[in-house]
N, C-alpha and C positions, 0 to 999 in steps of 0.2 A: 543843311546838315552835311556832315562828312560821310561820303559814300564810297565804298569799295565795290568795283565791278570786276568780276572775272569773265573771261571770254570777250573782253571789250573790243577785240579786233575782228570778231566774227560778224556774221549777218545780223543776228538779233542783238548781240552785245554792243555793236557800234551804234545802232539806232537808239538803243537804251541809253548809252553814254551821252549821245547828243541831246536827248530829251531831258536827261537829268541836269545837264549843263544849263539848258534853257530854263530849267526850274530853279536855278540859282544855287545849286549844291556845289560843294567843294569835292572834287573827284580824285580818287586814287584807283589805279588799275594795276592788276597783277599781270605781268607779261613775261614771255620767255625771251631769251637772248636773241632769237631769230624771228621774233614776231613782226608781222607786216602791219605797220601803223597807218596805212594809207587812208583809212576812213576816219581816224580820230586824231591825226597829228596836228590838226588846226585848233584843237581844244586845249585849254589850260588844265593839264593833268599831271598829277604826281605819279610817276611810274615806279613800281617795285618789281625788280627783275628777280624771278624765282622759278620754283618748280613745285608741282603738287606733291612731290615725294621728298621735298626738302623742308622739314618742319620749321627751321629757323626763318626761312623766307616767308612761309605762311604766317608765322606769328608776327613778323614785321608788317606784313600786308594788312592783317586784321586789327592791329593795335590802334586804339584811339578812334576808330570809325564808329559812326552811329548806325549806319545801315550797310548791309552787304547784299548785293544782287549777284547770285551765283548762276551765271549763264554759260559758263564754260562746259564743253562736252564734245563728244564726237558722234556723228551720225553714220559714218562709214569707217570700217577698219579691215585690215587684211586678215586678221585672225580674231577668233572669239575672245582671246585674252585682251585684245586691243580695246574692246568695248568696256570691259571692266576697268582697265587702266585709264580710260578716257572719261568714264562717267561715274562709276561707283566709288572707286578708291579716292579720286580727288575730292569728292564730296565728303567722304568720311574724314579725310585728313584735314580739310578746311574746317570742318566742325570741331575737330579736336584742337585745332589752333585757336579757335574762338574760346573754347572752354579754358584753355591755358592762358590766353593773353587779353581777353576782352570780356570781362564780366558785366559790362554796362551796355552791351549791344542792345539797341532798340528793336531791331528786326533783322532776321536772316531770311531772304527771299530765294527760294530754290526754284529754278526754272526747269521743270521736268518735261514730260511729253505724254500725249495720249497713248503712245505705244507702251508706256509703263503699265497701263491697265489692259489694253488689248482692243481688238475690233468689236464691232457691234454684233449682237446675236439677234437673229430674226428681224433685222432692220430696226431694232429698238435702240434709241440713243443711250450711250454709256453716260453715267453720271458719277458723282463722287461717292455714291454708295455701292457702285458696282465692284465686285471682288476682283482683285488682280488676276489677270489671265493672259500675260504677255505671250506672244507667239514667236518672238525672235530674241536672239542674244542681246541686241540693242535694247529691246523692250525690257528684258530681264535686268540688264545693267541699270536702266533708269528706275525700275522698280526698287532695286537694291539701294540706289541712291536716296530714293524717297524714304525707305525704311531707316536709313541712317538719320534722316531728319526727324522721323517719328520717335526714334530712340532717345533723342535729346530735347524733345519739345518741353519737357518739364524744367529744363535748364536754359534753353535758348528760345526766345520768342520767334517762332518760325512760321512762314507761310509758303505753301507749295502751289505753284502755278503750272497747269498742264495745257500747253498749246496743241492745236491740231497741225495739219500741214500749213506752213506759213509761206506767203509769197510777197513780193515787192522788190523795190530797188536793192541791188547788191546780192540778191539771192542767187545761188548757183544750182540748187537742187530742182526746184520747181521751174527754173529757167529752161531746163531740158524740155519740158512740156511746151513752153512758148516757142522754143527753137524748132521743135519738130512741127508744130502747127505752122510756123512761118515758112517752112519748106513744103507746105501743102498736104500734110499727113497728120491724121489723128488716130493713133493706135487705140483700140478699144479692147479691153481684156475680157474674155468670156462672151457669152451670147445673151446676156440679160443686163438690165440696168444696174449700175453700181452707184453707190452714194458716198459722198465725202463731206466732211466739215473742213473749212479752211478759213484763214484770216489774213488780212493785209497787215503788213508789219506795223503800220501806224496804229491801227486799232489794238494790236497785241501789246505794243509798248504802253499805250494808255492804260490797258487792263493790268499789265504787270505793275506799273507804278501805283495804280489805284489799290491793288491788292497789297502792295508793299507799305502803303501809308494809312490804309483804313484800319481803325482800331478794332473793328469786328473780325478782321482777317487773321489775327494772331491765333496760331494753333489750327488753322483751317487749310483746306485744299480746294482749289477752284479750277474748273475748266474755263479758259479764256478763249473763246472760239466764235465762229459765225452764229448769227441768230437763226439761220435756216440752213438746211442741208441741200446739197447740189448733186444732180446727176452729172456724171462725167460728160455725157452727151450735151447737156445744157452748157457746161463750161466751154466745151469745144465750139459750140455755136456762137457764144458771146465773144470768145477770143478770135474766131475767124472773122467775125464782123468788124471787130476793132482793128485787126491786122489788115482788113480789106483783102482777104485771101479766099480763094475757093479751095476747100479742103476735102480730101478724100478720106472717108472714115473706114479704117481697116480693123475688122474683128479678128482677134488673135486668141486661139484656144488657150485655156489656162495651162494645159500640159506643155504647150510650146514655150510659155514664159520660163518654165523651169529648165527647158533645154537651152534657151538663150542665156539664162543666168549661169548655167553650168559651163558653157563655152566661155562666157565673159570672165567668170571667176578663174578658169584655167589660164586664160590669156593674161589676166592681171598678175599671175604668179611670176611673170617675167618683167613686171613693172613695179616701180616703187610705190605707185598709187593703187588704192583699192578700186575694184570694178564699180562702175556706175550702177550696174544691175548685178547683184550676186544672189545666191540662194536665199540668203536672209531677206533681201529686199523683195525677192519673188514671192515669199510668203505673205508679205504685206500687200503686194499688188493684186493677188488673186482673191482677196477678201471681198465679200459683197458690199460691205459698208464699214466706213470709219466715221461714225457720226457721234457727236458729243453734245450733251445738254448744258446750257449755260444758265439755267434757271436759278441756281444758287448764287452765281455771280451777279445776276440781274437783281435778285431780291435783296441780298446782303450788302452788295457793294454799289449798286446802281449802275453796273456796267452795261453799255450798249455800243454797238458799232456806229461809227460816224461815216463810213464809206460804203456805198453799195458795191456789189460785185462788179458792175460795169465800170464804176468810177475807179475802183482799185486796179482792175485789169488794164484800163486805159492808162492810168498813171505809170504802171509797171512797164507796159510796152513802150511808152514814151521815154522812160529812163533807159531801157535797154537799147533803143535806137540812138538816143543821144550819146551813149557811151560806146556805140558800135558793137554791142553784143548781138544785136539783130541787124542784119544787112537788108 
């Protein structure tokens, strides 16, 4: 089929683009003038240069394609407005372009985030029936993007996919965890066990494509995540073993995370890049659990992970070392 991918130059988008190519699809990618094509330049792709605030370029991008995978978005921004401009408004504008220029679209797959719903309460897994309760501007912006999809589901066959934390080759966010561990330190936030769902990029891409092509998925939302939940302590132990490092575990009070974030956010005001840890990110980091149920995806789509956590971390570490991200 003819497939449009947005965000194809990013971590998730580039892996998705490669997998769709291997599936025999004809690819079109919406890119900006200054997009870095390093991960996808080897693929046969039709590029449409445009902007999410340029209606004509969006209409050109969506015209005559069968499927759209919308993976573009931002996870960090210097201002609150930046999250809406990077997540909510592009989704709205892209859907409006579909309504105007592609009445025959087979599927619009929106890649959202578990942050759109919010963290777990009482260590109970969030599922597709859990009411929205995002705690950050990023989460709110992803929730609003989902709502744009819900508003047009009677006109556009849409599927929403919500990943948890994603790790694997090319990732720069969870990489900071590996990098810190490689230096012999595992920061632990708070003084009790915290839990997380996460998924290797390979399994996420398999789940996204499964959701995008399965007939039952039209009009549905799915968490595509790990089949079990992990303690951060356990993840540290597995990673230290694979890195072959002796790691010192440092407990950091939650209040100190906000102090660190405040300082980092202030310093980032002198830089063109957003802070790695800001007050928004601190809210995420101090939660007791970010865990998501995939029972719906397992039951309706037949989704399951193919990599164990040990296999996934080992492959990721090997890639980081091969590309000199870890010394």
